[in-house]
Structures are given as C-alpha cells and as structure tokens.
N, C-alpha and C positions, 0 to 999 in steps of 0.2 A: 473257935478261938475268941471271936467277938471282942469283948472288952479287954482281952489280953494284948491286943495289937498296940503297937507304939503310937504315941500321939503324933510323931513326926514320920515322914516317908523314910524309906531305905533307898540306897543307890546300888544299882548293878552296873558295874564297869568292867569289861566291855559287854553290854547287853546284846550285841550283835555276834559274839562268839557263840559257838554251839552250846556250851555249857551255860553261859550267861543268859541266852535266850530261854532255856529251859528253867533256870532259876527265876527269871522274870515271870514266866507263865505260872510257876508254882507259887510265887508271891502273890500274884494278882488273884489266883484261884482261892487263896486263903484270906483275902480281903485287905492285903497291905496296899498302902499308896507307895508308888515306885517312881524314882528318877532313873530312867534308862539312859545311861551314858553310852554313846556309840562313837567309837574311834572314826574320825572323819577328817581327813587332811584338808578338805575344801571348806570347812567351817560350818558352823551352826546354821547359818541362813540358807545355805545350799541344801543342807540336810532336811530342813523343815519345809522346804519349798516343794517337796514331792519327788525328789531325785530326778531332776531334769536330765534328759539324755540316757535314761535307762541304765545308769551305772550302779544302782543299788543291788545288793545281794538279795536272794530270796528272803533271808531272815530279816534284813532291814526293812523290806517292803511289808512284811507281816507285822513288825513292830509299829510302823507308821499307821497301818490299818487298825491295830489295836488301840493306838492313841486317839485316833479319830472316833472310835466307838465309845471310848470312856476317858475324856480328858480330865476328869476329876481324880482318877486313881493313877493315871500314867501320864507322866511328862517326859518328853524326849529331849536330850541334850547331845549336841555334837561336841566331842572333845578330841584333843590331840594330846596324847600322853606325854609328849615332850613340852607341852604348853601348860605349865603349872596353873596359870590363871584360869584356863578353861576347865580344869578339873575342879577348882574351887567353886565355880559357878554351879557345876552339876551337883556338888556336895552340899550346897547351902541348904540349911535347915534339916538335913538328913540325920537320923539317929544311928544308922549303921551303914556299912559298905560291904558289898560282895565284890571283891576284886578278882576278876577271872580274865586276865590278859591272855590272849592268843592272837596269833598273826596269820594271815592268809598267804603271805609271801613264803617262799621256801626258807626253812631255817638254815642259817649259816652264821658265821662269826658276827656279821653285822647285826643280824636279828637278835643274837644273844645280847649284845650291847643295848640294843633298843629296848628289849624286854626288861633288862635290869634297870635302865634309866626310867622306864615307865613305872616299874614297881616302886622305885624310890619316890617318884614324883607323887604318886597316889598316896603313899603312906605319909609323906610329908604334908600333903594337902589335908589329910585326915587330922594331922596333929594341929593344924592351923584352923580347924573347923571345930568350934566349941561343942556343937550339938552331937558330934560323933562319939558314941559310947563303945562301939565295937567294930572290928574289921574281921571278916571271914575271907581269908586269902586262898584262892585256888592254886595249888601247885601241881605236882604229879608224883606218881609212884616212881617215875624215872629219876626223881631227885634223891632216891634212897637206894637204888639197886646196882649202880654201875661202879665197880671197883675191882681191883685185882683179887683173884682167889676167893670171890663171893661164894664159890661152890663149897668152900670149907667152912662156911659160917652156918651155924644152926638156926639162929633167929635173925631175921631182918624185920625190924620194927621202927617205931617212930624215932628211935635214937640213931638210926642209920642215915648216912648221907653218901651220895655219889661223889666219886673223886674227880675233881676238876681236871687233873692231868690226864687221867684215864679217859675221860670224855673227849678232851682235846685230841689225844693220841689217835682215837678211833673215829673222830669227827661225829661224835654224838651230840650234835648241836642242840637239838631239842632238850635232851636231858641236861645239857649244860646250862641252857637258858633258864630252865625250871629250877635247877639247883642254885645258880647264882642269884636269880631274882628273889627266890624264897629267903635265901640267907641274907641278902641286903635288906629285905623287908623286915625280917626278924631283928637285925641289928638296929635299924632305925626305929622300930616300934619299941624296942626295949629302951633305947636311948631317950625316946619321947614319952616313955611311960604310957604306952597305948595298949589297950586290951585287944589282942589279936589271937586268932586261931587259924591254923592252916589245915586245909584238906588236901590230901595227896591221893588223887584217884588213879586207879589202874586205867587201862584202855577203855575209853568211854564208848559204849554201844547204845543205840537207840534208834528211833524213827529217822529215816532219811540221813543217817549219819554219813554214809558214803558220798551222798551228794552235797550235803551242807557242811561237812567238816573233813574233806578228803586230805588236805595237806598236813594238818595236825595228826590225823589218824596215821598216815603213813610215816610221818616224822617220829611218832611214838614207837612205831613198829620197827624202826631201824635197830638191827641186832636182835630181832625177835627169836631167831633160832637159839641164840645164846641165852636169852631170858628163859626160854622154854626149857633148855637143858639144865639150867641152873635152878629151876623151880621158883622163879620170880616173875613169870608171866601171868598176869591176872587182868581181869576185866570187871567193869561195873556198869549196870544199867543206869541210864541217865535219870530216870525217875527216882531211883533209890538215892542217887548222888544228890539230887535236888533236895530230897528230904533230910539228908545228912547236913547239908549246908544250912537249911532253915533251922533245924534242930540246934546246930552249933551256935547260930545267932541268938536263938531264944533261950537256950539253957545257960544260966549264969555261972554254972560250975565248969564249963568247958575251958580248956587251956592247952597250949602247945599244939603239937601236930597230931593228925589222925590219918593213918593209912586206910584207904577206902576202896574195897573191892568186893564183889559178889562171889567170884569164883577164881581159884587158881588153876591155871591150864597146865596139866602135867601128864596128859596122855595125848597120843596122836589123834584120837577120836575127837577130843575136845578142841584141839588145835584146828582140825578140819572144819568143825561147826563154826568157829570164828571166821575162818577164811570164806566159807560159804555165805555167812551173814554180812560180809564186807564186799561182796561182789557188786560192782565190777572192779573195785579197787584192787582186789586180789582174785586171781582166777586159777582154778584147778582144772586139770584135764577132766573131761566128762566122764571118762572111765575110771577115774581115780578111786582106789579102794584102800582103806586103812590096812597096813600090813604089820605095823609095829605094836607090840604088846607091853613095851617098857613103860613103867610108871616112874616119873622122876620125883625126887624128894621135894616136898614143899618146904620153903624157907620163910615165907612171909607170914607175919603174925599181926593180927588186928584186934587183939583183945580190948584195947582201949576204945576202938570204935564200937565194938559190941556193947560195952558198958554205956556208951552215949545213946545208942538206939533202943536199949531196953525200955520198954514201957511207952515208946513213941506211938502216937495215934496215926501217924501218916502211913 
C-alpha cells in the first residue's frame, strides 16, 4: 500500500475487544499508524502504568507489549465510553475510526443501555473531530435476523433489522444491544452528515476465541437452535472480517450496511464443527455422531459484501 496510507492515524475503539484487537493487528501489519483506545474505568494513567495488580486481560497486555515495541506506529489511550472527553482525546488528529464496542460483562438490559450510550458518544465525538473522514462501525448479524416469522422470508440482507420487541420478549440482550446501538449510530451519523459504514458480522471465529471472547460468543449464540432452523446462523473468520473492515475504510465507494459471513450453517454436520471449534465453551458428548440429514433453507444474502471484496488484495 505504501503511499496510499493516510497521513493521519486511525483509531480503533475498543482495541481490547476481540474484533478490535485483530483490526489493530491488521492495520499495523499494513503500515498504518494507530490510536488504540481501550475501555478502562480506572483511567488512562493506570492503563499506561503497566496494569498494576494484574487486572489486565490477555489482549490488553499484548497491546501494551506491542506499543512498547513500536511507539511510533501505536499509541494507547484509556477511554470510558460514557466519558465523551476521553474519547475526544483518543480521536485527536485521526482520519478514521473503527468503532467496535463489545463488553466483557454479561449482556442484560443495563448493558444494552451502556452500549447504546457508548455508540452515541463515539459518533458525536467523531462529529466534533474535524480530521475524521470516515467511521467503520462494527455491529452484528444479530441486528438483522431476530423477528417474528423470519422463516417465511426469502431474503435477509442489509435492509433487514431485528425487532426490538421480539428481542426484549425473548431476552436476546446481545442482539438488542447491537440493533439499538447501530440504529442510534446511524441516526446520529446522518444528522451530523458523517461518512459511516457498518459491518454486521456473523459469529466471529478465530485463534483463541473461546478464551479471549467467551461472553460475547455465548451471547451471540443465544437462540442458536432457532437461528439454525431458520437458515440465519452464519460465521465469519476474524482474518476475513478484518480485511473487510479495512477495505470498507479505504474504499471511497462504500456506504450503508454490509452483512459479513463466510459460511451459512444449515446442516447438522456444520453445526457440530462450530461446536467442536468453540470447545470448551460448548461441549458435545465424546460419542456424539451426526444423525440428521436435513438441510435448512438459507435466507441470508451478502451480494453487497461480495461486490466490496471483489479485487481486494488482502
């Protein structure tokens, strides 16, 4: 890429989330300068002091090690998504933002509100930062697939949204958080005339995902049996997801939402492979054998994504 890199750094917030960390690695490997914004209730100074008391996650420790190895390309910021000013500090002089909020606490109604407020604060901070040219907002496929009678729909694509009442009724808090936060981000981005693209990934799979992203993974999989039967259970490899994010930032023609997945899971054999890959989060009996031969109808469509990745060098 070389000379095609922006003159200003880009920001990844939250860089300590599983997806955020892999986006951070992908950006650095491509030569970008990055502001890694890490959600941190104890403040920036505690964050940069080396995580006294051993309270840092494995990903946070890796980020600090990376920053020590190359402080010219990577600068770490501690932010509180409810503290608008701390976000502004992390965004200063950045040309773009990858907003990938995820929380390590269990998802419930309180976490839904926190994620929505966080998304609003990030987008508003972008509006107040003159150097920001684009936002790539990480949402979720779960923001598009939950509603009554989805089994009667032929196409589930970027025009589809999960129903808030349905999510509340069945306590699908992760899906509700992703739906409401993305909708709030879009409403504010349009009001502030910001250039924003959202990526809606399926279940994210990748190295050490069971250890480093257990709660979000299990939260995503709530209602997995219904997703499977309705033909809307899908997964995406984190490396492909990273490429899509960076492509979305770099391609000036991108707009709107992009459903992002590698594979739709519509057979029992494929479902078992996912379960085995997520061990020990999901456990199957050692003697388990696939007995079903039914193939469920696929409803997800990602033609828009395919157009984006055509010709990509990643």
